[in-house]
Backbone bond lengths (Angstrom), bond angles and torsions (degrees), N, CA, C in turn:
res aa  C-N    CA-C-N  psi(-1)  N-CA   C-N-CA  omega(-1)  CA-C   N-CA-C  phi
1 X - - - 1.451 - - 1.519 109.58 -
2 X 1.336 117.04 131.79 1.454 120.82 179.59 1.519 110.31 -70.51
3 X 1.326 114.58 143.27 1.472 120.67 -177.84 1.514 108.28 -108.24
4 X 1.322 115.59 126.97 1.453 122.05 175.79 1.533 108.00 -96.16
5 X 1.339 116.07 104.36 1.481 120.41 -174.32 1.526 111.11 -68.96
6 X 1.343 116.87 -18.37 1.467 118.60 177.94 1.521 111.96 -69.46
7 X 1.333 116.45 -23.49 1.463 120.66 -178.99 1.523 112.39 -89.17
8 X 1.332 116.44 -7.26 1.473 120.04 -177.87 1.515 109.74 -89.14
9 X 1.310 116.34 120.14 1.462 122.51 175.92 1.509 108.96 -132.31
10 X 1.339 115.17 165.67 1.453 119.00 179.68 1.530 111.40 -67.09
11 X 1.346 117.67 -23.98 1.468 119.43 -179.25 1.532 111.03 -70.48
12 X 1.332 117.80 -33.31 1.460 119.23 -179.48 1.523 112.26 -109.86
13 X 1.359 115.79 31.03 1.462 120.00 -178.81 1.519 112.98 -59.67
14 X 1.347 114.15 -25.93 1.460 117.06 -178.34 1.513 113.29 -69.18
15 X 1.333 116.40 -25.01 1.469 119.24 -178.53 1.517 112.47 -103.23
16 X 1.353 116.26 13.00 1.462 119.12 177.63 1.519 110.11 -62.07
17 X 1.271 118.11 149.18 1.465 120.37 173.54 1.535 110.54 -63.34
18 X 1.317 115.90 153.00 1.473 120.72 -178.81 1.524 112.16 -59.25
19 X 1.327 115.90 -35.37 1.464 118.42 -179.95 1.522 111.23 -64.74
20 X 1.328 117.47 -40.36 1.461 121.48 178.47 1.514 110.63 -67.11
21 X 1.350 115.55 -43.26 1.476 118.37 177.48 1.526 111.32 -60.77
22 X 1.337 115.43 -43.54 1.467 118.33 -179.83 1.513 112.22 -62.54
23 X 1.367 116.57 -39.20 1.463 119.79 178.98 1.518 111.48 -63.78
24 X 1.342 115.27 -44.67 1.469 118.98 179.79 1.530 110.75 -63.37
25 X 1.338 115.67 -44.04 1.481 119.39 -179.52 1.526 110.16 -62.09
26 X 1.332 116.24 -39.50 1.483 119.18 178.82 1.511 112.34 -63.77
27 X 1.356 116.10 -42.65 1.455 119.68 178.91 1.520 111.83 -64.32
28 X 1.359 115.41 -40.00 1.469 119.07 177.68 1.526 111.40 -63.01
29 X 1.345 115.85 -40.17 1.475 119.59 178.96 1.520 110.94 -63.38
30 X 1.330 116.63 -43.31 1.460 120.51 178.40 1.520 111.15 -62.86
31 X 1.358 115.93 -40.16 1.457 119.56 179.02 1.520 111.46 -64.53
32 X 1.326 116.00 -42.45 1.474 120.01 178.99 1.522 110.77 -63.98
33 X 1.346 116.12 -42.18 1.466 119.75 178.81 1.530 111.30 -63.23
34 X 1.357 115.85 -40.70 1.462 119.39 179.79 1.522 111.03 -64.75
35 X 1.352 115.80 -43.89 1.463 119.69 178.84 1.538 110.61 -63.75
36 X 1.331 116.21 -43.07 1.460 119.55 179.64 1.518 112.36 -62.96
37 X 1.347 116.75 -39.87 1.472 120.32 178.87 1.518 110.25 -65.76
38 X 1.340 116.20 -44.45 1.465 119.96 -175.15 1.514 112.68 -66.11
39 X 1.325 116.40 -40.06 1.457 119.66 -174.45 1.527 113.81 -96.24
40 X 1.317 118.48 -15.20 1.468 119.45 -174.92 1.524 112.08 -131.93
41 X 1.315 117.04 -58.83 1.464 120.33 -172.39 1.523 112.10 -65.07
42 X 1.346 117.24 -37.05 1.457 119.45 -177.66 1.531 111.67 -62.00
43 X 1.345 117.02 -44.46 1.466 120.07 178.47 1.513 111.25 -65.66
44 X 1.353 116.55 -36.82 1.456 119.41 177.84 1.530 111.32 -66.51
45 X 1.361 116.36 -37.00 1.460 119.32 177.91 1.526 110.63 -64.55
46 X 1.354 116.03 -38.85 1.464 119.49 177.71 1.525 111.08 -64.71
47 X 1.330 115.90 -42.76 1.472 120.09 177.83 1.519 110.35 -62.65
48 X 1.328 117.14 -39.33 1.457 120.83 179.75 1.525 111.05 -64.08
49 X 1.356 116.80 -44.12 1.464 120.07 179.42 1.525 110.70 -64.02
50 X 1.340 115.83 -41.81 1.466 119.44 178.76 1.524 111.36 -64.07
51 X 1.324 115.82 -41.12 1.464 120.57 179.76 1.523 111.32 -64.95
52 X 1.334 116.38 -39.38 1.470 119.72 177.67 1.529 110.94 -62.95
53 X 1.347 116.81 -41.48 1.460 119.65 178.41 1.525 111.17 -66.12
54 X 1.338 116.88 -39.72 1.453 120.16 176.19 1.520 110.83 -62.40
55 X 1.333 116.18 -37.37 1.458 119.81 177.58 1.522 110.97 -61.77
56 X 1.352 115.65 -43.52 1.467 119.53 178.60 1.530 110.56 -62.62
57 X 1.357 116.81 -44.02 1.466 120.60 -179.75 1.521 111.28 -64.66
58 X 1.334 116.41 -41.46 1.464 119.80 -179.91 1.524 111.21 -65.79
59 X 1.337 116.70 -38.36 1.461 119.42 177.64 1.525 110.84 -63.88
60 X 1.349 115.86 -41.53 1.466 119.40 178.86 1.530 110.77 -64.29
61 X 1.346 116.13 -43.80 1.465 120.00 178.58 1.522 110.96 -63.83
62 X 1.319 115.77 -38.34 1.466 119.91 178.67 1.527 110.89 -63.58
63 X 1.336 116.06 -42.29 1.464 119.23 179.87 1.525 111.18 -63.25
64 X 1.361 115.76 -40.58 1.466 118.86 178.93 1.526 110.90 -64.51
65 X 1.351 116.04 -47.57 1.461 119.57 -178.61 1.525 111.43 -67.23
66 X 1.339 116.79 -34.41 1.466 119.34 177.65 1.525 110.02 -64.94
67 X 1.358 115.81 -40.94 1.461 119.68 178.26 1.523 110.64 -64.94
68 X 1.352 116.01 -40.80 1.467 119.05 178.66 1.521 111.33 -65.06
69 X 1.334 116.27 -41.56 1.464 119.67 179.69 1.524 110.76 -65.35
70 X 1.348 116.09 -37.83 1.457 119.46 -179.45 1.528 111.36 -67.72
71 X 1.354 115.92 -28.46 1.470 120.27 -178.40 1.524 111.84 -108.99
72 X 1.330 116.99 23.17 1.457 120.81 -175.71 1.525 111.42 -59.55
73 X 1.312 117.21 -44.18 1.466 120.25 -178.72 1.525 111.04 -64.50
74 X 1.331 115.28 -37.43 1.470 119.22 178.32 1.522 110.16 -64.83
75 X 1.355 116.01 -42.24 1.458 120.05 178.50 1.529 111.06 -63.74
76 X 1.313 116.86 -41.20 1.466 119.80 178.56 1.521 110.71 -61.66
77 X 1.324 116.31 -41.13 1.460 119.87 178.86 1.527 110.85 -65.33
78 X 1.334 116.31 -40.35 1.460 120.01 178.38 1.525 111.38 -63.86
79 X 1.349 116.98 -41.16 1.461 120.59 177.98 1.527 110.51 -62.36
80 X 1.334 116.42 -41.90 1.469 120.56 178.22 1.521 110.72 -61.82
81 X 1.343 116.08 -43.52 1.461 119.53 179.63 1.524 111.43 -65.67
82 X 1.351 116.60 -39.36 1.462 119.66 178.80 1.525 111.10 -65.00
83 X 1.336 116.85 -39.59 1.465 119.80 177.16 1.522 110.54 -63.07
84 X 1.346 116.31 -39.56 1.454 119.88 179.45 1.525 110.97 -65.06
85 X 1.354 115.60 -43.55 1.469 120.04 179.25 1.527 110.26 -63.96
86 X 1.345 115.90 -42.55 1.459 119.84 179.91 1.523 110.64 -63.56
87 X 1.346 116.05 -40.30 1.459 119.52 178.15 1.519 112.04 -64.67
88 X 1.346 115.88 -40.17 1.465 119.54 178.02 1.524 111.32 -63.70
89 X 1.354 115.86 -38.74 1.464 118.92 179.17 1.528 111.16 -67.94
90 X 1.345 115.95 -38.18 1.465 118.45 177.36 1.526 111.11 -62.76
91 X 1.328 115.69 -34.92 1.458 118.98 179.48 1.526 111.76 -66.92
92 X 1.352 116.61 -20.07 1.461 120.20 178.61 1.522 112.28 -86.14
93 X 1.340 116.39 -5.28 1.455 119.91 178.52 1.525 108.94 -93.43
94 X 1.314 117.73 120.04 1.471 119.93 -174.17 1.520 112.04 -75.68
95 X 1.323 114.73 156.16 1.458 120.79 170.28 1.536 108.01 -84.14
96 X 1.319 115.60 167.72 1.468 119.74 -179.03 1.529 110.82 -57.34
97 X 1.312 116.80 -38.68 1.463 120.34 -176.31 1.526 112.17 -70.61
98 X 1.343 118.35 -13.80 1.456 120.54 -178.70 1.525 112.96 -92.76
99 X 1.334 118.14 -4.31 1.455 121.32 -177.85 1.526 112.28 -62.51
100 X 1.349 120.61 -44.49 1.477 119.13 177.39 1.529 112.80 -57.24
101 X 1.345 116.52 -38.89 1.462 119.06 178.41 1.524 110.72 -66.79
102 X 1.329 116.75 -37.95 1.458 120.24 178.21 1.524 110.74 -64.31
103 X 1.331 116.62 -41.46 1.465 120.39 177.83 1.525 110.17 -63.04
104 X 1.313 116.42 -39.58 1.471 119.87 178.13 1.525 110.76 -64.60
105 X 1.338 116.56 -40.02 1.469 119.72 178.07 1.528 110.80 -63.04
106 X 1.343 116.87 -42.68 1.465 120.31 179.08 1.527 109.91 -63.87
107 X 1.337 117.25 -39.10 1.459 121.19 178.77 1.520 111.31 -62.59
108 X 1.332 115.80 -42.45 1.466 119.77 -179.98 1.527 110.87 -64.67
109 X 1.342 115.82 -38.98 1.469 118.63 178.03 1.517 111.20 -63.70
110 X 1.341 116.29 -39.71 1.459 119.42 178.46 1.510 112.13 -65.11
111 X 1.322 116.63 -43.27 1.465 121.03 178.82 1.527 110.16 -64.22
112 X 1.329 116.62 -41.54 1.464 120.26 178.85 1.526 111.55 -63.88
113 X 1.335 116.65 -27.82 1.467 120.43 178.32 1.517 112.28 -84.94
114 X 1.339 117.18 -3.41 1.453 120.94 178.91 1.510 114.19 86.74
115 X 1.310 118.68 19.47 1.448 122.07 -177.70 1.525 111.59 -89.44
116 X 1.322 115.66 155.64 1.455 122.48 172.52 1.525 108.17 -107.58
117 X 1.312 117.18 122.84 1.459 121.92 -179.35 1.523 110.18 -84.19
118 X 1.327 115.30 126.47 1.453 122.01 171.30 1.526 110.66 -94.08
119 X 1.341 114.96 -32.28 1.464 119.64 -177.31 1.512 108.95 -159.82
120 X 1.330 115.85 138.34 1.465 121.90 168.21 1.523 106.97 -153.51
121 X 1.325 116.10 113.34 1.457 119.66 -177.34 1.525 109.53 -153.21
122 X 1.330 116.86 150.88 1.472 120.49 176.22 1.519 110.44 -77.30
123 X 1.312 116.17 141.37 1.466 122.40 174.87 1.528 108.86 -98.80
124 X 1.329 118.08 168.26 1.476 119.80 179.75 1.522 112.07 -57.47
125 X 1.297 115.12 141.92 1.468 121.71 179.85 1.529 110.73 -67.29
126 X 1.323 116.39 140.29 1.465 122.42 179.68 1.521 108.24 -111.38
127 X 1.317 116.98 116.16 1.463 120.97 -176.68 1.527 110.13 -89.92
128 X 1.336 117.25 129.18 1.460 124.19 176.47 1.524 109.00 -106.89
129 X 1.353 115.92 -165.92 1.466 120.47 -176.34 1.522 112.05 -60.54
130 X 1.329 116.80 -53.62 1.460 119.80 -176.61 1.522 112.30 -130.69
131 X 1.314 117.23 12.65 1.453 120.54 176.88 1.523 108.65 -151.87
132 X 1.316 115.83 170.85 1.460 121.08 179.27 1.521 109.38 -127.69
133 X 1.329 115.28 142.19 1.462 121.24 175.09 1.518 108.90 -93.69
134 X 1.332 115.74 136.94 1.454 121.56 179.48 1.529 107.38 -119.16
135 X 1.345 118.52 89.63 1.471 120.58 -176.72 1.534 111.60 -76.90
136 X 1.326 114.83 149.01 1.464 122.15 175.42 1.523 106.79 -131.76
137 X 1.320 117.43 117.76 1.455 121.85 -179.99 1.525 110.10 -83.90
138 X 1.328 115.34 131.62 1.466 121.02 -174.95 1.520 108.75 -131.81
139 X 1.318 116.39 136.58 1.459 123.01 171.91 1.523 107.61 -136.12
140 X 1.333 117.18 119.99 1.462 121.96 -176.07 1.528 109.42 -133.67
141 X 1.337 115.12 159.74 1.457 122.30 178.42 1.521 108.19 -125.22
142 X 1.331 115.65 134.39 1.454 120.10 179.10 1.514 110.98 178.99
143 X 1.310 115.98 -178.61 1.455 120.13 177.28 1.530 109.94 -80.63
144 X 1.325 115.69 170.80 1.461 120.84 -178.82 1.525 110.74 -59.13
145 X 1.316 117.49 -45.95 1.472 120.75 -177.80 1.527 111.32 -67.46
146 X 1.342 116.74 -35.31 1.466 119.47 177.29 1.526 110.93 -65.81
147 X 1.326 116.48 -40.61 1.462 119.86 177.17 1.523 111.12 -64.06
148 X 1.351 116.16 -42.18 1.462 120.10 179.82 1.522 110.85 -63.69
149 X 1.332 116.69 -39.99 1.471 119.97 178.51 1.519 111.25 -65.57
150 X 1.307 116.85 -37.26 1.464 122.09 178.93 1.527 110.96 -64.71
151 X 1.327 116.10 -46.99 1.464 120.47 179.60 1.523 110.65 -62.73
152 X 1.330 116.41 -41.76 1.463 120.06 178.92 1.524 111.49 -64.25
153 X 1.322 116.93 -37.19 1.474 120.57 179.96 1.521 111.14 -67.11
154 X 1.331 116.90 -37.88 1.471 119.67 178.41 1.529 110.37 -62.90
155 X 1.346 116.64 -36.48 1.457 120.44 179.91 1.517 111.87 -63.63
156 X 1.325 118.09 -22.18 1.471 122.06 -178.64 1.529 113.09 -95.18
157 X 1.326 116.93 6.21 1.464 119.08 177.65 1.532 110.39 -65.91
158 X 1.336 117.24 149.59 1.470 119.29 179.00 1.528 112.92 -70.31
159 X 1.313 117.81 -11.77 1.465 122.31 177.53 1.522 109.57 -99.21
160 X 1.329 115.96 154.73 1.459 120.89 175.88 1.524 108.39 -76.81
161 X 1.330 116.20 114.95 1.463 122.18 179.33 1.519 107.54 -134.42
162 X 1.325 116.92 126.48 1.457 121.73 175.64 1.522 108.93 -111.44
163 X 1.330 115.78 149.30 1.457 121.76 -179.13 1.527 108.49 -109.24
164 X 1.334 115.62 130.11 1.457 120.48 -173.66 1.533 109.99 -136.09
165 X 1.342 114.87 160.85 1.472 122.20 172.06 1.533 112.19 56.10
166 X 1.344 115.29 57.22 1.460 119.83 177.64 1.522 110.83 -66.65
167 X 1.304 116.44 142.52 1.458 123.01 170.47 1.515 107.52 -147.31
168 X 1.345 117.44 111.88 1.459 122.28 -177.57 1.521 108.53 -121.65
169 X 1.334 116.13 125.57 1.469 121.82 178.58 1.528 109.46 -134.91
170 X 1.332 114.97 154.37 1.459 118.94 172.57 1.524 108.91 -66.69
171 X 1.309 115.90 134.43 1.463 119.88 -178.16 1.525 110.63 -63.19
172 X 1.321 117.24 -34.30 1.467 121.16 -177.77 1.530 111.92 -69.36
173 X 1.366 116.54 -21.37 1.464 120.04 -179.14 1.522 113.27 -91.46
174 X 1.308 116.96 -4.02 1.456 119.43 -176.01 1.523 110.91 -82.08
175 X 1.338 117.22 145.04 1.480 120.48 -179.14 1.515 112.77 -61.16
176 X 1.335 117.70 -24.91 1.462 120.27 -177.02 1.516 112.62 -79.10
177 X 1.345 117.62 -9.26 1.468 119.81 -179.94 1.529 109.74 -66.90
178 X 1.315 116.23 137.42 1.457 120.42 -178.47 1.530 109.51 -73.02
179 X 1.323 114.90 136.22 1.451 119.57 -175.40 1.523 112.33 -64.70
180 X 1.313 116.17 -38.67 1.469 119.66 -174.88 1.516 112.49 -93.80
181 X 1.318 117.78 8.64 1.459 120.83 -177.62 1.524 108.80 -110.55
182 X 1.299 115.89 126.18 1.463 121.01 -179.82 1.530 108.34 -75.40
183 X 1.335 116.20 125.83 1.454 122.03 -179.58 1.523 108.94 -118.72
184 X 1.317 116.26 131.15 1.464 120.54 -179.58 1.518 110.45 -62.38
185 X 1.333 115.19 138.62 1.464 119.75 179.59 1.525 111.51 -71.92
186 X 1.342 117.19 -12.85 1.466 120.50 179.30 1.520 112.29 -80.64
187 X 1.322 117.04 -15.46 1.460 119.80 -175.94 1.529 110.44 -81.59
188 X 1.336 114.39 134.68 1.460 121.94 -179.98 1.514 109.33 -122.68
189 X 1.323 115.10 148.92 1.467 120.83 173.90 1.529 108.41 -108.63
190 X 1.308 116.72 120.98 1.456 121.45 179.91 1.520 109.63 -113.18
191 X 1.319 114.95 123.96 1.455 121.44 172.25 1.522 107.54 -109.44
192 X 1.312 116.20 128.78 1.463 120.72 -172.94 1.523 108.83 -150.23
193 X 1.327 115.28 153.41 1.466 120.66 176.18 1.521 108.84 -113.21
194 X 1.324 115.18 117.01 1.464 120.13 174.84 1.525 108.04 -92.09
195 X 1.310 115.73 131.67 1.461 120.02 -179.37 1.523 109.87 -119.96
196 X 1.316 114.92 130.13 1.448 120.18 167.96 1.526 106.96 -116.44
197 X 1.311 117.11 172.73 1.465 119.69 -168.96 1.522 109.99 -135.26
198 X 1.316 114.58 148.91 1.462 121.17 177.37 1.514 108.47 -126.22
199 X 1.323 117.12 128.11 1.467 121.94 -178.23 1.511 109.82 -75.25
200 X 1.354 117.26 133.11 1.458 121.71 177.63 1.512 110.49 69.82
201 X 1.332 115.74 -161.79 1.457 121.36 178.94 1.514 108.97 -136.77
202 X 1.300 115.85 150.88 1.457 120.81 178.86 1.521 109.38 -92.23
203 X 1.320 116.21 129.18 1.470 123.31 -179.09 1.517 111.31 61.31
204 X 1.375 116.40 20.31 1.447 120.53 175.80 1.518 114.61 72.86
205 X 1.359 117.79 -5.90 1.468 120.09 -178.49 1.518 108.77 -150.00
206 X 1.355 116.55 81.29 1.454 118.98 -177.65 1.518 111.16 -62.88
207 X 1.308 116.06 136.75 1.453 120.77 179.86 1.519 109.62 -96.61
208 X 1.301 115.62 156.71 1.459 119.97 178.73 1.514 109.27 -65.91
209 X 1.343 115.67 145.81 1.450 120.32 179.67 1.527 109.60 -72.29
210 X 1.289 115.56 163.44 1.440 121.10 176.68 1.517 109.13 -64.85
211 X 1.295 117.86 120.09 1.458 121.37 -174.97 1.518 112.73 -89.30
212 X 1.350 118.62 8.68 1.459 120.98 177.81 1.515 109.95 -66.08
213 X 1.286 115.94 142.00 1.465 119.91 -178.59 1.512 110.16 -60.11
214 X 1.343 115.76 132.78 1.454 122.09 178.59 1.516 107.88 -101.13
215 X 1.293 117.87 128.56 1.460 121.95 178.85 1.510 108.60 -128.15
216 X 1.360 117.08 75.93 1.452 120.18 -174.79 1.523 112.98 -72.38
217 X 1.339 118.14 -14.34 1.452 120.12 -178.41 1.514 108.22 -117.72
218 X 1.317 116.64 116.51 1.451 120.65 -177.73 1.518 111.82 -74.12
219 X 1.306 115.89 -38.40 1.446 121.06 179.91 1.512 108.84 -119.21
220 X 1.302 115.15 114.98 1.448 118.61 -179.17 1.507 108.83 -99.52
221 X 1.334 114.52 149.19 1.468 118.59 -178.87 1.505 109.78 -74.42
222 X 1.313 117.30 138.70 1.448 122.40 176.70 1.522 108.81 -78.11
223 X 1.360 118.05 136.12 1.449 119.79 178.06 1.501 111.88 -65.29
224 X 1.312 115.05 145.72 1.458 119.82 -178.56 1.502 109.50 -64.57
225 X 1.311 116.50 145.92 1.445 122.52 177.89 1.496 113.36 89.19
226 X 1.357 117.03 1.58 1.480 119.82 -179.75 1.491 110.09 -87.56
């Protein structure tokens, strides 16, 4: 039966056709569901999604902490070993008072390698964030193999010493070479900066080292072939 919606009013709702009543009831149900979703279900869905993500994060954190707990003894052993290594490295860093001895050791290595020292002196100390650099300026004359032996010997020192700013030239090509003096073409002049390091600072304000030239060896060995 066709329904004339113009004849349907709230006053005669009781005599509405079943199809009209069913349509109205369906629309009311949809409206109630929409209102319930908007004001209640939507916030619950957001809470559910957030809770699921928290569950995933907590599971991941649990797995990490479980792995750490399972390897706790291994981590403790590693920390102990790292402290030991760090302590050993600190022991290789000289104090200010040990610099003259270090310079003497470097001089002896150069003499043992057959080098002639032109210069060896400490430069001003350079203070960094948590350590200080102690540069030592070196100028030596010798053959290529003598220089290589000298550099290798420095690497075997019990102290941490790094070599920086290499400059190697033929002695015969240098302006300081005497014009009337025959100089072997095998002789090289190497200028280099050896750096050692000191952890922290003394008295909170490390002072620059004495920059006076140090000459710990009175008689230096002449390089072979000179």
